[in-house]
NUBA-803957 format. One record per residue (C-alpha): residue number from 1; residue in three letters; x negated, y negated, z. Coordinates in steps of 0.1 Angstrom, whole numbers, plus 2048, in hexadecimal, padded with zeros to 3 digits. Example, Ala and Ser with C-alpha at 12.3 -4.5 7.8 and 13.67 -1.06 7.14 Angstrom:
<sites>
+------+------+-----+-----+-----+
: resi : resn :   x :   y :   z :
+------+------+-----+-----+-----+
:    1 :  ala : 785 : 82D : 84E :
:    2 :  ser : 777 : 80B : 847 :
+------+------+-----+-----+-----+
</sites>
This chain:
<sites>
+------+------+-----+-----+-----+
: resi : resn :   x :   y :   z :
+------+------+-----+-----+-----+
:    1 :  met : 218 : E13 : 226 :
:    2 :  pro : 201 : E30 : 230 :
:    3 :  ala : 1F4 : E31 : 254 :
:    4 :  pro : 1D2 : E1F : 254 :
:    5 :  ile : 1BC : E32 : 26D :
:    6 :  ser : 1A8 : E52 : 269 :
:    7 :  ile : 19C : E5E : 28B :
:    8 :  ile : 17A : E6F : 28A :
:    9 :  ile : 16E : E83 : 2A8 :
:   10 :  pro : 14D : E96 : 2A8 :
:   11 :  thr : 14F : EB7 : 2BC :
:   12 :  leu : 136 : ED0 : 2CA :
:   13 :  asn : 146 : EE9 : 2E2 :
:   14 :  asp : 15F : ECF : 2EC :
:   15 :  ala : 17F : EE4 : 2EA :
:   16 :  asp : 183 : EE1 : 310 :
:   17 :  ala : 17D : EBB : 311 :
:   18 :  ile : 190 : EAE : 2F3 :
:   19 :  gly : 1B4 : EB4 : 2FF :
:   20 :  pro : 1B9 : E93 : 312 :
:   21 :  thr : 1AB : E80 : 2F4 :
:   22 :  leu : 1C2 : E91 : 2DC :
:   23 :  ala : 1DF : E8A : 2F3 :
:   24 :  ala : 1D7 : E65 : 2F5 :
:   25 :  leu : 1D6 : E63 : 2CF :
:   26 :  ala : 1FB : E6E : 2CD :
:   27 :  glu : 205 : E4B : 2D6 :
:   28 :  gly : 1F5 : E3D : 2B6 :
:   29 :  leu : 205 : E59 : 2A1 :
:   30 :  gly : 227 : E4E : 2AF :
:   31 :  glu : 21F : E2A : 2A5 :
:   32 :  gly : 216 : E33 : 281 :
:   33 :  leu : 1F2 : E2A : 284 :
:   34 :  ile : 1E1 : E4B : 280 :
:   35 :  arg : 1DD : E59 : 25C :
:   36 :  glu : 1C8 : E77 : 266 :
:   37 :  leu : 1B3 : E87 : 280 :
:   38 :  val : 191 : E96 : 276 :
:   39 :  leu : 17D : EAB : 28E :
:   40 :  ser : 159 : EAE : 282 :
:   41 :  asp : 149 : ECC : 292 :
:   42 :  gly : 124 : ED3 : 297 :
:   43 :  gly : 126 : EF9 : 29B :
:   44 :  ser : 13C : EFF : 2BA :
:   45 :  thr : 13F : F21 : 2C8 :
:   46 :  asp : 160 : F19 : 2DB :
:   47 :  gln : 183 : F18 : 2CE :
:   48 :  ile : 181 : EF7 : 2BB :
:   49 :  glu : 191 : F06 : 29C :
:   50 :  ala : 1B0 : F0E : 2B0 :
:   51 :  val : 1B0 : EEB : 2C0 :
:   52 :  ala : 1AE : EDB : 29D :
:   53 :  asp : 1CA : EF0 : 290 :
:   54 :  ala : 1E1 : EE9 : 2AD :
:   55 :  ala : 1DA : EC3 : 2AA :
:   56 :  gly : 1E0 : EC3 : 284 :
:   57 :  ala : 1BC : EB7 : 27F :
:   58 :  glu : 1A5 : EBD : 263 :
:   59 :  leu : 185 : ED0 : 26E :
:   60 :  val : 165 : ECA : 25C :
:   61 :  thr : 145 : EDD : 266 :
:   62 :  gly : 120 : ED9 : 262 :
:   63 :  ala : 0FF : ED6 : 274 :
:   64 :  pro : 100 : EC5 : 297 :
:   65 :  gly : 0F6 : EA1 : 29C :
:   66 :  arg : 110 : E87 : 2A5 :
:   67 :  gly : 105 : E6F : 289 :
:   68 :  ala : 107 : E89 : 26E :
:   69 :  gln : 128 : E97 : 27C :
:   70 :  ile : 139 : E75 : 27D :
:   71 :  arg : 12C : E6E : 25A :
:   72 :  arg : 13B : E8F : 24D :
:   73 :  gly : 15C : E87 : 25E :
:   74 :  ile : 15D : E65 : 24E :
:   75 :  glu : 156 : E75 : 22C :
:   76 :  ala : 173 : E8D : 231 :
:   77 :  ser : 18C : E71 : 23B :
:   78 :  ser : 1A0 : E59 : 226 :
:   79 :  gly : 1AC : E3D : 23D :
:   80 :  ala : 1A4 : E18 : 237 :
:   81 :  trp : 19B : E16 : 25C :
:   82 :  leu : 186 : E2E : 270 :
:   83 :  met : 188 : E34 : 295 :
:   84 :  leu : 16A : E47 : 2A2 :
:   85 :  leu : 16E : E58 : 2C4 :
:   86 :  his : 15A : E6F : 2DA :
:   87 :  pro : 16E : E8E : 2E3 :
:   88 :  asp : 170 : E85 : 308 :
:   89 :  cys : 179 : E60 : 303 :
:   90 :  arg : 19D : E57 : 302 :
:   91 :  pro : 1AD : E35 : 2FC :
:   92 :  leu : 1C4 : E2D : 319 :
:   93 :  pro : 1EA : E28 : 314 :
:   94 :  gly : 1F4 : E09 : 300 :
:   95 :  trp : 1D6 : E0D : 2E8 :
:   96 :  pro : 1EA : E0C : 2C8 :
:   97 :  ala : 1F5 : DE8 : 2CD :
:   98 :  ala : 1D1 : DDD : 2D4 :
:   99 :  val : 1C4 : DEF : 2B5 :
:  100 :  ala : 1E0 : DE2 : 29F :
:  101 :  arg : 1D7 : DBE : 2A9 :
:  102 :  his : 1B2 : DC5 : 2A1 :
:  103 :  ile : 1BB : DD2 : 27F :
:  104 :  thr : 1D0 : DB4 : 277 :
:  105 :  asp : 1BA : D99 : 287 :
:  106 :  arg : 197 : DA6 : 282 :
:  107 :  met : 195 : DB8 : 262 :
:  108 :  asp : 170 : DB2 : 25D :
:  109 :  arg : 165 : DBA : 280 :
:  110 :  ala : 160 : DDC : 290 :
:  111 :  gly : 171 : DE0 : 2B1 :
:  112 :  tyr : 168 : DF3 : 2D1 :
:  113 :  phe : 17B : DFB : 2F1 :
:  114 :  asp : 173 : DF1 : 315 :
:  115 :  pro : 165 : E10 : 326 :
:  116 :  arg : 173 : E1F : 346 :
:  117 :  val : 164 : E3D : 358 :
:  118 :  asp : 17C : E55 : 369 :
:  119 :  ala : 16A : E56 : 38A :
:  120 :  ala : 16B : E41 : 3AA :
:  121 :  gly : 14E : E2E : 3B9 :
:  122 :  leu : 136 : E13 : 3B1 :
:  123 :  val : 11F : E25 : 398 :
:  124 :  pro : 13B : E2D : 37F :
:  125 :  arg : 147 : E09 : 381 :
:  126 :  leu : 123 : DFD : 37B :
:  127 :  val : 11F : E14 : 35D :
:  128 :  ala : 13F : E08 : 34D :
:  129 :  gly : 136 : DE3 : 355 :
:  130 :  trp : 114 : DE7 : 345 :
:  131 :  ser : 124 : DF6 : 326 :
:  132 :  asn : 13B : DD9 : 323 :
:  133 :  cys : 11E : DC0 : 328 :
:  134 :  arg : 109 : DD2 : 30F :
:  135 :  ala : 124 : DD1 : 2F5 :
:  136 :  arg : 12F : DAD : 2FA :
:  137 :  ile : 10D : D9C : 300 :
:  138 :  phe : 0F6 : DB1 : 2EB :
:  139 :  gly : 10F : DBE : 2D1 :
:  140 :  leu : 106 : DE2 : 2D9 :
:  141 :  pro : 126 : DF6 : 2E1 :
:  142 :  gln : 120 : E1A : 2EB :
:  143 :  gly : 130 : E37 : 2D9 :
:  144 :  glu : 145 : E3F : 2F8 :
:  145 :  gln : 157 : E1E : 2F2 :
:  146 :  gly : 165 : E2A : 2D1 :
:  147 :  leu : 162 : E17 : 2B1 :
:  148 :  leu : 17E : E0A : 29A :
:  149 :  ile : 170 : DFF : 279 :
:  150 :  arg : 17E : DF8 : 256 :
:  151 :  arg : 16E : E10 : 23D :
:  152 :  ala : 163 : DF4 : 226 :
:  153 :  val : 151 : DE3 : 243 :
:  154 :  leu : 13F : E03 : 24B :
:  155 :  glu : 135 : E08 : 227 :
:  156 :  arg : 127 : DE5 : 225 :
:  157 :  ala : 111 : DED : 244 :
:  158 :  gly : 103 : E0C : 232 :
:  159 :  gly : 11B : E27 : 23F :
:  160 :  tyr : 119 : E3A : 260 :
:  161 :  pro : 0F5 : E41 : 26A :
:  162 :  asp : 0EB : E65 : 266 :
:  163 :  val : 0D3 : E66 : 283 :
:  164 :  pro : 0D2 : E80 : 29F :
:  165 :  arg : 0D3 : E67 : 2BC :
:  166 :  leu : 0DD : E43 : 2C4 :
:  167 :  glu : 0F2 : E42 : 2A4 :
:  168 :  asp : 109 : E29 : 2B6 :
:  169 :  val : 0EC : E11 : 2BB :
:  170 :  ala : 0E0 : E15 : 298 :
:  171 :  leu : 103 : E0C : 28A :
:  172 :  ala : 108 : DEF : 2A1 :
:  173 :  arg : 0E6 : DE1 : 296 :
:  174 :  ala : 0EF : DE6 : 271 :
:  175 :  leu : 111 : DD4 : 276 :
:  176 :  gly : 102 : DB7 : 28A :
:  177 :  arg : 111 : DA7 : 2A9 :
:  178 :  lys : 128 : D90 : 296 :
:  179 :  ala : 139 : DAE : 286 :
:  180 :  leu : 143 : DBD : 2A7 :
:  181 :  ala : 160 : DB4 : 2BE :
:  182 :  pro : 171 : DC2 : 2DD :
:  183 :  ile : 193 : DD2 : 2D6 :
:  184 :  gly : 19D : DC7 : 2F9 :
:  185 :  his : 1AA : DE8 : 306 :
:  186 :  pro : 19B : E03 : 31C :
:  187 :  ile : 18E : E25 : 313 :
:  188 :  gln : 187 : E40 : 32D :
:  189 :  thr : 16A : E58 : 32D :
:  190 :  thr : 161 : E74 : 345 :
:  191 :  thr : 142 : E72 : 35A :
:  192 :  asp : 136 : E96 : 355 :
:  193 :  arg : 133 : E92 : 32F :
:  194 :  arg : 120 : E71 : 32D :
:  195 :  arg : 101 : E85 : 329 :
:  196 :  arg : 10A : E8C : 305 :
:  197 :  ser : 0F0 : E7D : 2ED :
+------+------+-----+-----+-----+
</sites>
């Protein structure tokens, strides 16, 4: 049986930030979950081509804009399941088991990770806590939480929104709260890149 998941990562001058995310994905490759990795680039001027080549990833290019980039990446992929990640967000060790459970038990629900910020102090904990509350109470997970979704479910919701900002909110609203569920596993993001729109 083919590996079910296509990983889609939008990039824009992220060659220096994506390494830990790619390293974290190796665990899923070893577990036979990852079918392919697609980097959808928006016009980087760094060494993203070399990074894609070294990672064995397919690189697709086009105009910048995260919604459009993710949509192009999805169109270039073939997995029955899609895992959408920001380049600086990495699922923490043990993620393949949590993702496999979601795929088996929640086929018709999109899943998101629990955010962690790699900084000490009260403010990062509050930011992560608010993201968790926003996802669980209001059904609005942020892009930094990643998204695991069956292709058929995404297509029923109208596909990935090709909008320049807040594409994660637009998709969550199109899916509806009942079509979203926590994966029950943490993902870590860096504080200095949360500014990305």
